[in-house]
N, C-alpha and C positions, 0 to 999 in steps of 0.2 A: 937458317931456320933450325929448330930443335927436333925436327922429324915429325912433329904433330901438325895437323891441319889447323889453319887459322880460319875461323869462319864466323859468320854472323847471320842471323835471320831477321828479316824486317818486313813490315807491312807498309808498302808505299802505294798510295793511290789505288788501293784494292789489289795490288800485286803482292803475292807471297813468294819470297825467294830466299835462297841461302847460297853462300859462296864459300869456297875453301881453297886455300893455296897450298900446294904440295911441293916437296923438295925435288922430286924426280927419282925416287927409289921405288923398288918393287913393292914395298910395304904400303905405298900410297894407294894401291889398287883395293886392298881390304878396307882402308880408311874411307875411300870413296864410296864403296858399297855401304858401309856403316852410315855415312852421311846421308845417302839416299834413303836407307831404311828409316832413320830417325826423322828425316824431313817428311816422308810420306806418313809416318805414324802421327806426327804433329798436325799434318793436314787433316787427317781423319779426326783426331781428338779435338783440336782447337777450332776447326772450321766446319766440321761435320760433313766433309766431302767424302763420297764413297771412293775407296781405293781397292780394286779387286786384288785377289792373291796373284793373278796373272800380271797385273800392272806392277805390283810390288817386285815381282821376280824380274820382269822385263826392264824396269828402270835400273835395277841393280846390275843386270847383265850389260845394259848399254853403258853405264858409268864404268863398269869393269873393262869392257872392250876398248872404250875410248881412252881411258887412263893407261891401259896396257900399251896401246899404240904410242901414247905420249912418252911413257917411260922407255919404251924400246927404241923409238926413232928420234926423239927430240932431246937435245942436251939441256939439262937444267930443269927449272920449275914448271909447274902446270897449275891451272886454276880450273875448278869445277864450279859451275853455276847451275842451280836447279831453280826453275821458276814455274809457278802455277800458271797455266793458260786456261782458256775457256773450259775445256773438258779433259785437259791433260797436263802433263808436266814436260817442260822443255829442259833438256839436258845439254849443256854447253861445256865443252872442254877447250881451253886455250892452251897451246904449247908453243915452244920457241922455234920449232922447225917450220920454215915457210913452204916446204914441199907439200903439195896437196896429195892426199891419199887417193889411190885408184883401186877399185874393187877388181880383183882378178876374175876371169871367166870361170864359171862353175866347173869344178873338176872334182868329182867324188873320190878320185884316187889321190888327190893332193893331201898331204899331211900338214896341218896347220895353215895359218894365213887365211882363215875363213871369217875372222872377226868382223870386218867391214861388211861382208856379204850378209852376215847374221843381223847386224845392226840395221842395215837397209831393209831387210825382210820383215823385221818386227816393229818398225817405227812408222808413224803416220807421215813423217817428213824427215828429210836428211839434207843438210847443207854444209858446205865447207867454204870459208872465206879467208883469204890472206889478210893479215893485219900488218901494221907498220913493222911489227916484230912478230914473226911466227904466223900462226893460223888459229882460227876459231871454228870448231866442229860442233854443229847443233843438230839434235835429233829430238823429235817429239813423240811421246808415248801417251796414249789415252789411258785415263784412270779407271774407267769402267769397262767391263767386257761388252756391255750392250749400251753404248753411249746414247744420250738424247740426240735427236736430229740436228740441233743447232751445233753440237760439238763436232759431229761428223762433217758438217758443212764448213768447218774451220780448216780442213786439210789444205795444205799448200800445194 
């Protein structure tokens, strides 16, 4: 790969999603945040869906933390998928490391290694699944600060 993300956005059966493949370098993290910003801006502009400032920040944070883990612990490429759900956006990161992450016990004295704790605290749902190669980590962030009841009922 040439260092740039390869992505495409599509509308399939009412689903809006974007995917990008990355090479596994630390510069992927900034590219992932940019992918998230652009995706959410298009969701607002093209589909008229509300995206709160908080949601914009949280989605970028989640993408950043999950890509950081992929770059740090998984050899090789990673893939980021962003998909619109009922009232939120699902962030999925695939990487080549089959080892499932484990959040450490809260420790305010620990320096670093809080990313997974943060992601789990700010998301509506969080799941990790082993794949034939590697693993897929998925987190969902609500788009509105005060979501309609049907979006809240969507929690897993």
